[in-house]
Each structure stands twice: as structure tokens, then as C-alpha cells.
C-alpha positions as CSV (number, residue, x, y, z in Angstrom):
1,M,5.3,-0.3,12.8
2,N,6.5,-3.8,12.1
3,Q,8.3,-4.6,8.8
4,K,10.5,-7.2,7.3
5,P,14.2,-6.4,7.3
6,G,15.6,-5.3,4.0
7,L,12.9,-3.0,2.8
8,Y,14.0,0.2,1.1
9,I,12.7,3.0,-1.1
10,T,14.4,3.8,-4.4
11,Y,13.5,5.0,-7.9
12,S,11.1,2.8,-9.9
13,E,11.3,3.3,-13.6
14,G,8.3,5.2,-14.8
15,K,6.6,5.3,-11.4
16,G,8.7,7.5,-9.2
17,R,9.7,6.2,-5.8
18,G,8.8,2.6,-4.9
19,V,9.4,0.0,-2.2
20,F,11.9,-2.8,-2.8
21,T,13.5,-5.6,-0.8
22,S,17.1,-6.6,-0.4
23,Q,16.0,-10.0,1.0
24,A,13.8,-12.8,-0.3
25,I,10.2,-12.7,0.8
26,E,8.2,-15.9,0.6
27,E,4.5,-16.1,-0.5
28,G,2.2,-15.6,2.5
29,E,4.7,-13.6,4.6
30,V,3.7,-10.4,6.2
31,I,5.9,-7.7,4.7
32,E,4.8,-4.7,6.8
33,I,2.1,-3.7,9.3
34,C,1.5,0.0,8.7
35,P,-0.2,2.1,11.4
36,V,-2.6,4.6,9.8
37,L,-3.8,8.1,10.3
38,I,-7.6,8.1,9.9
39,I,-9.2,11.0,8.1
40,P,-12.9,11.3,8.7
41,Q,-15.4,11.4,5.8
42,E,-16.1,15.1,6.3
43,E,-12.4,16.0,5.7
44,L,-12.0,13.8,2.6
45,P,-12.9,16.7,0.2
46,V,-9.9,18.6,1.6
47,I,-7.5,15.7,0.8
48,H,-8.6,15.8,-2.9
49,K,-7.1,19.3,-3.0
50,T,-3.7,18.2,-1.7
51,V,-0.7,16.0,-2.7
52,L,-2.1,13.4,-0.3
53,H,-4.8,12.6,-2.8
54,D,-2.6,10.1,-4.5
55,Y,-1.4,8.4,-1.2
56,Y,-4.5,7.6,0.8
57,F,-6.5,4.3,1.2
58,L,-10.3,4.2,1.5
59,W,-11.0,3.3,5.1
60,G,-13.8,2.2,7.5
61,N,-16.5,-0.4,7.4
62,D,-18.3,1.4,4.6
63,L,-15.1,2.7,3.0
64,N,-16.4,6.3,3.4
65,E,-13.3,7.5,5.3
66,C,-9.7,7.5,4.3
67,A,-6.4,6.7,5.9
68,I,-2.8,7.6,5.3
69,A,-0.5,4.5,5.8
70,L,2.6,5.3,7.8
71,G,5.9,3.4,7.3
72,F,6.3,2.5,3.6
73,G,2.5,1.9,3.3
74,S,1.6,4.9,1.0
75,I,4.7,4.5,-1.2
76,Y,4.0,1.0,-2.7
77,N,3.3,1.3,-6.4
78,H,0.4,-0.1,-8.4
79,E,0.6,-3.1,-10.6
80,L,-2.3,-4.9,-12.3
81,H,-0.8,-8.3,-11.2
82,P,1.1,-7.4,-8.1
83,N,3.3,-9.5,-5.8
84,A,1.7,-8.3,-2.6
85,N,-1.8,-7.4,-1.3
86,F,-3.0,-5.1,1.4
87,I,-5.5,-5.9,4.1
88,L,-7.4,-3.2,6.0
89,D,-7.4,-4.1,9.7
90,I,-10.0,-1.7,10.9
91,Q,-10.0,-2.9,14.5
92,N,-6.2,-2.5,14.9
93,Q,-6.0,0.6,12.7
94,T,-3.3,-0.9,10.4
95,I,-2.9,-1.8,6.8
96,D,-1.1,-5.1,6.5
97,I,1.0,-5.8,3.4
98,E,1.3,-9.5,2.6
99,A,3.3,-11.3,-0.2
100,I,1.0,-13.2,-2.6
101,K,4.0,-14.4,-4.6
102,S,7.6,-15.0,-3.7
103,I,9.6,-11.8,-4.1
104,E,13.3,-11.9,-5.0
105,P,16.0,-9.5,-3.6
106,G,16.1,-6.3,-5.6
107,E,12.5,-6.7,-6.8
108,E,9.9,-4.0,-6.3
109,I,7.0,-4.8,-4.0
110,T,3.7,-3.8,-5.7
111,L,0.0,-3.7,-4.9
112,N,-3.2,-3.5,-7.0
113,Y,-4.7,-0.2,-5.7
114,H,-8.2,-1.6,-6.1
115,G,-7.5,-4.2,-3.5
116,E,-7.9,-7.2,-5.7
117,P,-5.0,-8.5,-7.8
118,G,-6.0,-8.4,-11.4
119,N,-8.7,-5.8,-10.9
120,T,-8.7,-3.7,-14.1
121,D,-10.9,-0.8,-13.0
122,K,-9.6,2.5,-14.2
123,L,-7.3,4.3,-11.7
124,W,-8.0,7.9,-10.6
125,F,-4.6,9.2,-11.8
């Protein structure tokens, strides 16, 4: 796991726990490289019956598997217009979190769960 110094988890108003930074992060910087635990397609129905349902990422070349991001990866909260984005690195089995805007100390780091900032598709929760 590789992450920027200063990341921490604390309460996010109305969202539960979230990931914040105590240090400025510039647009384009890699915030965190999260190793993943890959869950095969045939085990996906089991995940839907557990608390992990709200914490997995779709995974694989056809997005028919799922993965649990380690590090802070599965704790980042959703935002329609986030300040970070995630990139699935299938080959290295990581999810890379990158800043798409400058992020100030004390600010929450957010992702659009649909993978595209501004995507307004309905969420599953």
C-alpha cells in the first residue's frame, strides 16, 4: 500500500466515516494505491448478503467480478462532483486514487462511485 502522508479517517456529516487529509494535495497527485482482494463472479451473490455489499468495486476486464480495496480504498465517500477519481489497475491488482482537483488540509476526499465525476446514475443504496 502506498499513500500520501496525512490521510486519516473521521466522521463525515451525514455520510458516516470518510477519508480526509491534513496536508494539501495538488490536482493530478496520486493519493493512494490500494491493493485489492478480488472476489470471483460466482461469489458475488454472497457479497450482496453481507455488509461488504456497500464497500466493493466492480472488477475485471468485463466488470463481472468485484474487489475490496484495502488501505482507505473502501472508505472514500461518494460525491456527484468529487475531488478525486479511482482507476482500476487490473494488471497490478490495485485501485489508484488520484486528485482531480486541489484538496485543502481538513477537506474530505470524495469519489463518484460510478467512476465518472458528474455521473448522475442512481446509486444502489
